[in-house]
N, C-alpha and C positions, 0 to 999 in steps of 0.2 A: 760137752759143757764145762770141761775142766778149765778151759781158757776163760770162760765167763766167770767161774768161781775164783780163779786166781786174780783177774782183774778187779773183782768186787772186793777181795781182802786187801789188795794194795790201795784201793780207793778209800776204804775205811781207815787205814793208817794215815793216809795222806790228809783226809778230811780233819783228823784230829791234830794235825800239824798247826802250830801257832799261826803261821803264814796264812793258811787257808781260813782259819777262824777270824783273823784280822781282815781277810780279803772280803768276807761276807759283809762287812760294814758298808762298803762304798755302794753296792747296788741297793742295799737296804736303805740307806740314807737317801739316795736319789729317789727311790720308790715312795718312801714316806713324805718327802717334800712334794713330789708330784701329786700324790693322792691327797695330801693334806690340803693343797690348794683346790683340787677338783671338788673334794667334798665340802669344803668350806663355802664355796661359791655355788655348787651344783646340787648337793644333796637335798635340800629343802624343795627346790622347784622340781626335781625328780619324784620326791614323795608326793607332792601336791598333784602331779600329772598322773601318777599311778593311782592315787586315791580317787580322783575324778573318774578314770576309766573303770576302776573296780565298781564304783557306784553305778555309772552309766550302763555298764555291760553286766550288772548283777553278779560280778565275780565273787563278791563277798558272800553271797548266799551259797554258791558252789563250794568255796573253801570252807566255809563254816560248816557245810554238811559233811564234807570229807573229815575234817578235824573232830567232829562230834562222833562220827562213826569209828575213828580211831582212838576215841577216848582222849583227844588232845584239844578239848575246847579251850583251855586256857591259853592256847597260842594264837587265838583270833585277833588279839590286839597288836601282835607283831607281824601279822601277814604281810602288810604293805612294806615296812622297812626290811624285813627278810627277803621279800622278793626283789626289792631294789639292790640289795647286796648280792643277790644271785645274778642279777643282770650285770652289775659291775665287776663280779669276780673274773670273768674271762679277760676284761681289759687290764685288770690288776696283774693277772698272770702274765699277760703279753708284756706289760712294762717291765715286770721283774726279770722275764726272760731276755728282753732286749738290753736291759741295763747289765745283766749279767754277762751277755755276749760281748758287749762293748768294754765293760769295766773289768770283768774278771777273767774271761775266757783267754786273753793273750797271756796273763800270768799263769794259768793253769797249763797251757801249752808249754811254756817255758820251764815250769816246775817239773812236768812229767818228762818232757823230751830231753831237757838239759840234764836231769839227774839220772835218768834211766836209759835213754836212748840217745846219748850224744853223738854216736857215729852214724846215726841215721839221717841220710841225705834229705834236705828240704827242697822239694821241687815245686812248691808254692801252686798247687793245682786248684786252689781256691782262694777266696778273699773275704774280708770282713763284710764288704758290701754283698758278696754272693751269699754269705751266711745269713745276713739280715733279710735278703730276698727270699731265701728258702723258709726262713722263720715266718715271715709275713704271709707268704702264699699258703703255707701249711696251717697257719693259724686262721686264715680266712675260712678254710674248710672246717676246722675245729670249731669255731665260734658258732657256725650254722648248726652243726649237729649238737653242740652243747645247749643251744637255745631250744631245740627241739626236744631234748630229753630232760628239761627242767622239771616237767611233772613227775618224773621218776623219784624226785627227792622225797615224796610222800611215802615211798617204800625204800628205806635206806639200803637193803641188800642190792636192789636193782640199781639204785644209784652208784653204789660202789663198783658194780661190774661195768656199767656204761662209762663211768669216769675213767677207770683203769684201761678199758680198751682204747678210749680217745687218747688218753695221755700216752699210752704205749705207741700208738701210731705217730703221734706228733713228736714225742722223744726220739724214737729210733730214725726218723727223718732228719730232724734238726741237728741232734747231737753227733751223729755219724759224719755229718757234712762238717761241722766245726772241728771235730777231732782229727780229721784227715786234711784239712784246708791247707795247712802250711807244709806238711811233710810229704803227702802224696800227690802225684800228678792226677789229672782229671780222669785218665784212663784207669789208674790204680784204684782211685776212690770209687769209681763205678764197679770195678771188679770185686772189690771187698764188700761193697753194699749188696751185690748180687750173690756172691758165694757165701757170705756170712748172714744172709737174710734172716734165718731162723734165730740165730744167736742174738742179733740186734734187736729183733722183734721181742724175744724173751726179756732181754734187758730193759726194753722200753716198757713192757707190761709190769715188771717189778717196780720200775720208777713210776709208772702210772698209778699203781696201788699206793705208792707213797704220796703221789700228788693229789690222790682222791681223798686223803685223810683230812686235810684242813677243812674242806667244804662240808664233810660229814661230821666233823667235830662241831662245826658251825650249826649244822642242822640238829645235832643232838642237844645243843645247849642254846637254842634260839633266843630264849628270853634273856639269859645272861649275856649273850653275844650282843644283843641290841642295847641292853642297858650299859654295857662297858664298850661302846662302839670304838672309840679311838684306841684304846689298849688292845682290844681284840684285833682290829685290823693290823696293827703294828706287829703283834705276835704272829698272825697269819702270813704277813708279808715276810717276816724273818724266817718262818718255816719254809716257805717257797724258795727263798733265796738259798737256804741250806740245802734243800732237796736238789735245787739246780746245780749247785757247786759240786755235791757229791756225785750226781748223775753225769756231770761233765767229766769229773776225774774218772769215773768208771769207764766211760765210753773212750776216754783219752787213752787209759792203760790197754784196753782190749783192742782198739783200732791200731794203735802204734805196734802192738805185738803182732797183730795180723798183718800189718804192712811189712815188718821185718821178716815174717815167714814167707810172705809173697815174693819179696825180693830175693830171699835165699833160694827159693824154689826156682825162680826165673834164672838166676845165676848158675844153678846146678843144671838146668836144661841147656844153657848156652854152653857150658863146659862138656856136657854129654855129647852135644851135637858136634862140637870141636874135636 
């Protein structure tokens, strides 16, 4: 795990770089503009639809009973808006991830590769389109499981575990592809993903735990979150952008180091055979 720890330390230092802090502004602004428009035109119809279904299917009675047993009866008035936010959250995460992939990832690749691995040949085994395809296909699975585990937010520890596992799986798949897309061939990328599967999953789980924090903070301060909705959403989107950028840096450092070691090993084998 030394390589994982070394990459983590280098990612922390890079995250504090002025360029990285400025870089977080672009995907954040794009996300806020998109979701500002979506919420302006679509939030009230969504709340009305949820309220109707809560009444028709007597969901209010069930949620009120749960909250009373947990001594959280004061939250009954924010159940519908809170549930609406939980439904929208996966789409917010997806938009932040896609904007980060398009607007920030090329700069992260150049920042890490150009400064620390300038002699590493770029074999272009992946593409931005391939990265978007990998992100969307993985997220399709993610969102189905996310919706199925929404009731776990009644018990925050279970929600933390399920969210971390989901994020870990999603992150290890998407970030390892993006980190190797420019420098590795397709065969090299698959080799690293196979040989370093445990390390990549461990990194994904740590990142998943960080990614689970914003919704848990939202659950812990549900009343305040709903009362300060625009500001709270902006803060949450900013947190996700920072988490994505740090995670991208961490995977970039780790995967390029793994690629350099893989090529050195292959070169040594060729020399040995000669």
